N, C-alpha and C positions, 0 to 999 in steps of 0.2 A: 592755569595760576593761582585761579581761587583757592583762597583758602592759607595759601601760603606766602612766605614774607617777600616783596617785590625784591627780587636779584639788584646785585651792584652791575653800574656798568660803568668802569674805569675808562675815561675819554681824555683827547686831549685836552688842554687848557685853555685853548683858542675855541672851543665847541661854540662857545656865544659870543664870539668876537666878531661885530658888522663888519669889520676892515678885512676878515680875510675868509669871507664864503667858502664855503666847497659841497660837493656831494657828499663827502662823507660826514663833516658836520651837520648838513640838512639829516644824513641819515640815520645819525648819532642821538639829534635830537628828538625824531620822531619817534623812534623804537623805545627815547623811554617815555613820552607821552603815550605811546598806545599799549604797550605792553601790561601794566607800567611798570620802569624799573628805575631802581635808584642813583639818580648820574652822578661818578665820582668825579669831575674835573680835577688832571693832573698839569701842573704847569711844568712846562719844561720844552727844550729845544726838541722834540721826536721827529725821530729815530735816534738820536745820538744826545741823548739827556747829560745835562751837567748836575753837578752830584748832588745838588738839593733836589731836584726832580726826581733821582734816582733813588732817595731818603724817603721822596715822600710818595713814591710806589709801593717799598717795600711796608711802610707802616699802615697804607693803604690796603695791601694784602694781609699783612699780619693780622690787623682788624676785624678781619674774617673768620668768621666760627667756622672750626673742622666742620669741613663735608659742603660748604656752604656753595650753591652754585654760580660765579662769577663770568660775567661777560667782559673783554677787555678787545678794546679799539689797536687793529694792528700795529698801528703808530707806536702807541705806548707802550706793547709788548715785546714788537718781534725784537727789535734788537737790544734786550736785555735781558737774555735766556739764566744768565748768572741770578735777574733776581725771581724771572717766573717759575723757570724748573721746578725749583727746590716748592716752590710752593704747590705747585702739582703734585706733589706727596698727600696733600691733604684737604686741597681744593678741588672742588671739578671746575675746571676754566674752558672756556669757549673763547676762542681769538677770531676777531671779525676781522679779515681780512680785504681792505678798498684797492688795493694796489700792492704786489708783491713789490717789498722794501729796494731790492737788487734791479727793479726794472725801472725806475724812474729815469729820465731822459738826464743825460747833462753830467751823469754820475763816474769821478774818476774809477776807471778800472779794479784800482786795487778797494775803495772805499764802498764800491759796487757788492765786491766780493766779500768783505768784511760783513756786510750787513748778510747779503744772501745768509752766509754761515751760521749767525748768529737767528736768522728768520728759520733754518732751515731746523737748530736746535729747540727753538721753540715750540715751533709745529708738530713736531714729533714727538714731544711730552705732555701735548695737552688730549682729554677725550674727544674734543671735536673742534672742526674749525669751519666758518661759516665764510663762502663766497659772495661776491653781490652779484656774480653772471656762473654762465656754466663756462663760457672760457676760462673764467678765473678759477674757478673748482677744477678745469682741468688741468691747467696751470702749475695749479699747487701739488696735486695728483703725481703728477708728469715728473716735475721738478724738484719737486723734496721727496719723491717716494714715499708719499702719502696714501694709507689705504685710502682707496675710494668710499669705503660705507662711513668714515669718519667726516670728510668733505661734505658739508650742506652747501646747496644754493637757496638764499633766500635775496632775492630780485629787491631793490629800492619801490617802493612806491610811486605813486603820481595823485597829487590835489585835481579833482573836478574844478574847470577853469572856463569862462566865457570864450566863445569863437573871439578871436582876434580880428579887428576892422582892418590892420595894416593900413598903407597908403594907398596906391595903384596897383597894387597887386604885384610888381614889380621891383621895384627899386630901394627897400628900404632893408638892408641888410642888417642881423642881428647876430652877433659871436657872444656866447654869455661862456666865457671859461677865465681863470686866473695866468697872468702873463711870465707864464713858466716855459719853456723849451718844450715839454712834454704836448703841451695845448697848440704849438703849430703856429701862434699867432705871425710867426716871421712869415711863415708859410704863404700865411693867409696875405698879407700887405705884397707878398711876390706874386702872386696870381693876380689878385686887385691891381697890381701894375699892368699887367698884361690886358685889362678892359675900359682901360680907363676914359676909353671915347664913350664908355656907354655911360646912362645917366643912371647912379645909385649912390647913397650913402650907407656906411656902414662904421653901427657903434660896440665896440667889443668894451662888454662889461665883466668885470673882473677886479680882483684884487690884482694890486700892483707893484705889494710891497713884498713878495714873496722871493722873488727873486731880483734884486733893484738892479744890477749888471743885466742882465735879459732884457729888461723893461727900458734902460737906455739905451741898447744896440736897438728894439724894435722900433722907439721912436725918430732915430736917427735913420732905419730902413726906412719908417714911413714918409719921413724929410725929403731923400734922397728922391722916392718915385713924384714925389710932388701931390702926396696925396693927405697934406695933414688937414687940410678943411674938409675931408671927404669920409678916411678912416680916424676914429676917434676912439682914444681910452677914457673910456669915460668913470672908470674907477667901480668900484665894487657896490650893487644895487641890492636890496631886499625889499619886502612885504612889499607896499604897495606901490613903490619906484620901480621894482621886477616888473611886477605886474603890468607897470605900463609900459615899458617896454619890449613886453613879448607882445601885448595889445598892437602897438606900433610896427610890428616887423611883418612884414612879406615872406623873406626866409631865415631860416637859422641856417648859420654854417659853425661847422666846426669840423677843425682843420689838425684833429691831436694827431699825435707820434704814437701815441700810447695813452687807451681811455680801458679802465674795466669794463665799464657798463658805458654813462653818457647820460648820468640825472637828464642835465639841460635836454635833450634828444625828446624824451616822453613828455618833459614840461613845456615844449612847442609842439607836442603832437594834440597834449590833453588843450591847446589854444588851437587847432586846424592850420596850425601851420609848419608847411612844408620844410626838409630838412637833406642840406646837401652836406655830407661828412664824409671822414673817411672812413675807408671797409678795416680797420682796425681794431682785433681782442674783441671787446663787449660790443661795440656801438652797433653790427649788423642786429643781434638781439633784442637791444632797447629800441631801432627803430623798426622792426618785426614788419610785418604783412595785415596789410586789411583781410577781411575773412574771406573775398575773392583771389588771393594773392598777389595783390598790390604790392609795391613798395611805394610806400610814402614819403618820398624824398629821391636823392642820389647818393649813389659811393662811390668813392673813387679811392685811387691807389694810395696809402700814407706818403709823407714825405716828398710828395710828386706836385709841385705848383704849378708846372704845365697841364697835367690832369687837372687840377682845380680850378685852373683858370678857365679852361675849357667848357668845362661844365658849369661853369658861369656864365659866358658866353651866351652858352647853348638856353641856358634860364632865360636871361634876356632876350634872345631872337625869337622865343618860339612861345608864342600865346596859348597852344592848342598842351605845353607842355605843360604850361604853369598851371591851367584849369585843373588838368589830370592831376598833376598833384597835390593839388590843394583837396580836389573829391576825394581822393585819397589819403589823405592828412586826417581830415574829417572822418573818415570809415574807420580807419587807425583808433581816431579817439575813443571809438566807442568802446575796444577791446582792453583799453587800458585797465591796471587793475588799482585799488588804492593802498593805504598806508597801511591798513586793516588786517589785509592778505601778510602783509609782511609783519607783522607781528604775529599773527598768527603762525607762520611757519618757523619762526623765530622762537616763540612760545613751544612749542611742537618740539626744536632741537635741545630748549635747557630742559624742559620735564623730563626729555630722554637720560636725562643724565640722574636721574636720582636715585639714588643705593645703588649705581655704580661709582668703586673706588678710582682714586687717582689714577689716570696711565703712568704715572712715574712711579706709581708706590712699591 
C-alpha cells in the first residue's frame, strides 16, 4: 500500500466500546493499525440499523472518490444492500464477513431468511469478500453461490504473550465469550453441574448486555444448579485485566454453538493454555495441530452438554492427559502467526482490486 492513500474501513460504531468486546472488533482495530487503514465507525444497531444509521452509512460511502477501495465490516454492509449495491458501481468494495448474518443462533426463521437474502445480494455485488476462516469462506461460496476466486481467507492474527502460570494445573477454568445463545454458556452451566463433585472454578469473561434476556436466563440456570459461587459472570475484560485472566487459567473452555474462527482459542494457545471446545465451524482450524500432529486440546460435539461434561471429567481425572495437553499447547504456541501476516494478506486482497471496475457496473 506504499505511496497510496490509506483505504477507508467502515466499522460498527461500537468497535472501541470496552463494554462489548468481540473478536470482530479486535480484528477491525488491529487491521486499521497494521495496514494502516482509516477507521470510519458508523453508529447504529447493525445489521438492522435505524434510519439515522442508514443515512450515516450512505453519506460515508458517497464521500469516497470514484474508484476508491473501501473495506466494509459485514455487520455494517450485509444487511443493507439497497445502500451498498449502488455504490459498488463506482467504488471497489471489499466486505469482511465475520459470521454469516443468518447463522446467528436464536434468530426467528423469518428474520434469519431476510438477513440471509440481504447478505446474498450485497456479497454478489462486490468484487471481493474476505472471510476469517477456511470454513467461513467455503460456507459463503456454497451458500450464496459466490465464485470461489472472489472469496479470500484472511485469518486473525495472535499477539505474542507470556506463558500462563495457571493455578494447580487443573482447577481454574476460563471461558472468554459474550453471553449470547451462540456462545453456549448455558451448555457450559449444564456440563459443570455434572462435575460439581470436582474441585474447580470457572470465570466467564465477556459482554453481558448483548442479549439481556439470555443473560437473565443463564444466571437463573447457574443458581438452579447451585453453581453461583463457582461459575461467575465476570463481565467484559480487556488489556491487562484480560491478560491476568488468561495468566491464571489452567484450561480455556469454549462451548459455542457456532463460531467462524474463535480468536480466544489462539489467545489461550499463545499463553500455552490448553483448550476444550466444540468442534464447530472454524474452531478446529483455530485450534490446529502441533508440528508433530498433536491436538493442543479437546474437541467435543456442539450443543451436547453431556459430551462437554465427560471431557471435563476426563480433564480433572487424568493428570497425564493434562500434562500432554499443556505440552501440546506450548508447541502449538510456536506456530501461531502475528497480525502483521493478517495485514499483509488483506493488503494483497485490496491491492488486487486496483484498476478493476466495480462488480455491479
